[in-house]
Every structure is written in C-alpha cells, then in structure tokens.
Kinemage of the C-alpha trace (Angstrom):
@kinemage 1
@onewidth
@group {chain A} dominant
@subgroup {mainchain}
@vectorlist {calphas} color= white
{ca met a 1} P -11.276 25.760 9.195
{ca thr a 2} L -14.085 25.723 6.669
{ca leu a 3} L -17.530 26.428 8.108
{ca arg a 4} L -19.570 25.660 4.996
{ca asn a 5} L -21.668 22.479 5.296
{ca asp a 6} L -20.888 22.431 9.020
{ca leu a 7} L -21.892 25.712 10.730
{ca tyr a 8} L -24.012 26.737 7.741
{ca thr a 9} L -25.297 25.454 4.421
{ca val a 10} L -26.146 27.413 1.290
{ca val a 11} L -29.866 27.160 0.579
{ca asp a 12} L -29.949 29.407 -2.491
{ca ser a 13} L -27.569 31.666 -4.387
{ca his a 14} L -27.670 34.202 -7.167
{ca thr a 15} L -24.683 35.992 -8.692
{ca glu a 16} L -24.332 38.605 -11.405
{ca ala a 17} L -21.570 41.032 -12.354
{ca asp a 18} L -20.074 42.341 -9.100
{ca thr a 19} L -22.856 41.219 -6.723
{ca ala a 20} L -23.944 37.962 -5.131
{ca arg a 21} L -26.760 36.944 -2.804
{ca tyr a 22} L -26.751 33.784 -0.701
{ca ala a 23} L -29.505 32.434 1.516
{ca ile a 24} L -27.872 30.314 4.205
{ca ala a 25} L -29.223 28.049 6.940
{ca leu a 26} L -27.398 28.103 10.265
{ca asn a 27} L -26.786 24.834 12.116
{ca ala a 28} L -28.101 25.637 15.627
{ca gly a 29} L -26.682 22.318 16.892
{ca his a 30} L -23.093 23.217 15.971
{ca phe a 31} L -20.584 23.013 18.851
{ca ile a 32} L -19.651 26.703 18.469
{ca tyr a 33} L -23.076 27.672 19.794
{ca arg a 34} L -22.589 25.602 22.960
{ca ala a 35} L -19.702 27.898 23.874
{ca his a 36} L -21.027 31.161 22.391
{ca phe a 37} L -23.274 31.316 24.467
{ca pro a 38} L -24.936 28.268 26.051
{ca asp a 39} L -28.118 30.032 27.228
{ca leu a 40} L -28.501 32.331 24.207
{ca pro a 41} L -26.418 31.078 21.270
{ca ile a 42} L -25.269 33.731 18.810
{ca thr a 43} L -22.981 33.456 15.814
{ca pro a 44} L -19.531 34.849 16.682
{ca gly a 45} L -18.438 37.853 14.630
{ca val a 46} L -15.323 36.038 13.433
{ca cys a 47} L -17.577 33.286 12.047
{ca leu a 48} L -19.687 35.851 10.178
{ca leu a 49} L -16.494 37.188 8.608
{ca gln a 50} L -15.380 33.646 7.720
{ca ile a 51} L -18.772 32.911 6.141
{ca ala a 52} L -18.520 36.059 3.991
{ca lys a 53} L -14.974 35.110 2.948
{ca glu a 54} L -16.034 31.563 2.020
{ca leu a 55} L -18.901 32.912 -0.082
{ca leu a 56} L -16.487 35.318 -1.804
{ca glu a 57} L -14.301 32.268 -2.538
{ca asp a 58} L -17.383 30.662 -4.098
{ca cys a 59} L -17.841 33.717 -6.360
{ca tyr a 60} L -14.150 34.029 -7.182
{ca gly a 61} L -13.505 30.319 -7.663
{ca met a 62} L -10.260 30.355 -5.674
{ca arg a 63} L -9.170 29.862 -2.099
{ca leu a 64} L -8.564 33.204 -0.358
{ca asp a 65} L -6.883 34.499 2.800
{ca ile a 66} L -8.143 37.693 4.419
{ca ser a 67} L -5.387 40.290 4.239
{ca his a 68} L -7.139 43.454 5.407
{ca ile a 69} L -10.388 44.152 7.225
{ca lys a 70} L -11.552 47.627 6.313
{ca asn a 71} L -14.744 47.867 8.338
{ca val a 72} L -16.903 45.647 10.530
{ca lys a 73} L -20.217 46.629 12.137
{ca phe a 74} L -22.268 44.188 14.171
{ca leu a 75} L -25.739 45.732 14.341
{ca ala a 76} L -27.767 42.886 15.850
{ca pro a 77} L -27.032 39.363 17.096
{ca val a 78} L -27.327 36.493 14.635
{ca ala a 79} L -29.051 33.935 16.843
{ca pro a 80} L -29.853 30.666 15.043
{ca ala a 81} L -32.811 29.943 17.342
{ca glu a 82} L -34.463 33.189 16.215
{ca leu a 83} L -32.991 33.356 12.704
{ca pro a 84} L -32.347 29.852 11.378
{ca glu a 85} L -31.802 31.375 7.915
{ca val a 86} L -30.083 34.623 6.969
{ca val a 87} L -29.103 36.286 3.706
{ca val a 88} L -25.519 37.237 2.872
{ca thr a 89} L -25.018 39.810 0.145
{ca leu a 90} L -21.676 40.562 -1.449
{ca asp a 91} L -21.299 43.656 -3.588
{ca his a 92} L -18.605 45.870 -5.010
{ca ile a 93} L -16.673 42.682 -5.699
{ca val a 94} L -13.331 43.516 -7.267
{ca ala a 95} L -11.061 40.638 -8.236
{ca asp a 96} L -7.849 40.298 -10.200
{ca ala a 97} L -5.158 37.642 -10.515
{ca gly a 98} L -3.964 37.838 -6.929
{ca his a 99} L -6.551 39.761 -4.902
{ca ala a 100} L -10.253 40.048 -4.196
{ca glu a 101} L -12.284 42.441 -2.097
{ca cys a 102} L -15.914 43.147 -1.359
{ca arg a 103} L -18.520 44.619 0.919
{ca ala a 104} L -20.754 42.105 2.644
{ca gln a 105} L -23.970 42.358 4.591
{ca ile a 106} L -25.661 39.774 6.776
{ca leu a 107} L -29.411 40.362 6.591
{ca ser a 108} L -32.468 38.874 8.235
{ca pro a 109} L -34.909 37.270 5.768
{ca asp a 110} L -37.001 40.473 5.869
{ca gly a 111} L -33.959 42.573 4.890
{ca lys a 112} L -32.905 44.016 8.278
{ca ala a 113} L -29.118 44.559 8.380
{ca leu a 114} L -27.468 42.458 11.095
{ca ser a 115} L -23.800 42.993 10.135
{ca lys a 116} L -21.811 44.994 7.588
{ca leu a 117} L -18.302 43.940 6.579
{ca ser a 118} L -15.660 45.197 4.140
{ca phe a 119} L -12.475 43.227 3.560
{ca lys a 120} L -9.670 42.416 1.154
{ca cys a 121} L -8.171 39.004 0.418
{ca asn a 122} L -5.131 37.544 -1.274
{ca val a 123} L -5.234 34.331 -3.242
{ca ser a 124} L -4.190 31.552 -0.856
{ca glu a 125} L -0.872 29.869 -1.437
{ca gln a 126} L -2.186 26.563 -0.072
C-alpha cells in the first residue's frame, strides 16, 4: 500500500550526494487516524517507516522492499493536529544494483527529532 498522496504529500524536497530532505504534509482526515487513535490521532510507527521507505524509493528511482530494520526509535508522537507538516531526512544512503539502505529521521519543523530509523531494502521484484 502506497501512502504518498494519500496519508501524506511531499511539499518540498532537496537531494544531494547521499542525503535527502523532504517536507511533507500529513492528511489529518485520513482513515488511519480514525483508528489510531480517534480522540488523539497519531501516525503509526509502521506508517512512519513506510513513508521513509517511499522517500528512499524516490531518491533511488526504484521500487524497494524493506529487508532488514536495524534500528527504530520513536521519540515523540507525530500527531497531525499538532504537526500538520514534518521533515523527513535521509542520510548515509548507500545504493547498488540490488540493495539500498539509509538512516532516516522524522523531525518537527523546528528540528526536534520525533523518530529515528535505520533500514535496508532490496529492489522489489514486482
């Protein structure tokens, strides 16, 4: 399931060498937030990981499947009512013919770290 242009949209992006920075807007009306959680919607951790993977696909130019999650730290909730826009940074991007990996951070607009993720992907066979 692709979340781009549904749960979030890319507002701005900048890439160079092995780093990328994306400003994204979260769709507070998305059905995921009605279930997670109705009274205080927050972005599920699995969705944050999916967003980072989709943005890595954007950098890499190929469809990817996560093969290994090295590290995940959720430091603060990503609540679209409080943070309608967040920044996703990807760095230490390493890509070759069949694999890609990176470190990702989800940041508030003022630079506060909300999540830190490290993962590896294989090029999708689909």
